[in-house]
Phi, psi and omega in degrees: 000125181241136181240121176264126179255123186229165173205156181274336184223144180294150177087004181283347181096027181299313182290323176299319178296315178303313183297316185284323178289323176293323178294319180301313182289323179294322178289344175267016173077017169277151175272111191237136173240133175246121182251135176276095181274002176273087193292332185258341175225061184287135174215010178299325181302325179299326182289345179236018181057042181235042184277343180233082182246158182289316181238140183224179174304322180295331175298319179291322181293330180273336181225083184301339181280353182286144178291122181304333181300334181294336183255013179248130183234134179270121179288120188295327184282329186244339182085003178289133171274128187237133171248092184282158172268175178253135177267003178286125184302323181295331179283330183282325183293134173082010179279159177248107180303333181299333181288346177299326178298317179299319180296314181297320179298324183285327185262337186303318181294344185271355185229149177290321179220136174239121174264135175243114179280102189278159175297160178290145179081201177285112187279072185301324183293331185244018180305323181302335180293338179296335180292337181260358184271162176244331185226150175232123175253124179258116180264125184234133172254100187287338185293340184275359178266140176304139187300329183280348183223014186299324182297317180293316183293316180295316179300317182297317180296314182292319182300317181295315181287327176297321179299326178292314178297320179299323181300326182256014176057042180269153169282126190245136176221159181243142172236125176269124186240156178057042181287126181236262183299336183276005185301325182291337183243016185296328179296323178294319179297316179299318179299318180297314182297314184288320183280316185277327184255346178069030180241127179289141173267113185288330179178169174224144187237126180288155173298136184217119181293349179281342184297312179303324178296319179294325178294319181298327180268353176076031177227118180308144186304330182297335177256324185292313177224077188297343179264001179289161183300316182293320181297316179299318180292321177294324176297314180298319178294320179298323179296318179294318179297318179301315179294320181298317184279318192254358181292000000 
């Protein structure tokens, strides 16, 4: 089972969402792999304290004969298997994004769930991975839209990414992240998204100042501070996602 995590704009918390949902399922004894599919600006490794590894996804892209297991690391605190990317410019130059599909094909049968942290926006470089996916999660930060037009902007962002998922016949869900001032009307926002766009909202996560701290120590908030507001929300979202995928 493969889940592609996407967002229309940078800073929405796509990678944080990937890290925490993969941690939730791994802590629930599923065998989970999280792949950094953002080939040119990878940062999934930072969320698991794996920013300086000997072998990475980029190693596989440059040497297809290499065993993918060499680039997979098990996070000790959560049990998530992680395939981080390399932030070294020399590793990024000259890679072929098309080979990411080959990597995904080789590792997918070995895991119950594979999360792919996709690039921001329409991920043209990694579109072929959508052919191997089953689910698409769209992460949206509604607070960054002007109050007078947030409904139009959010709809536009979700519609574009939903069209991509529809093209590949994926099951599509939305996660609202970093909810602050809109918390009082979040139910109304969810109603608009589900009724007007026909996309289920899997969950919403409040803005939490503890999240950057958890990233700095390389432990997803769901494990680092399990009683924090964001951790509780990610757990609730994870439960819905688990039922959605495995029911």
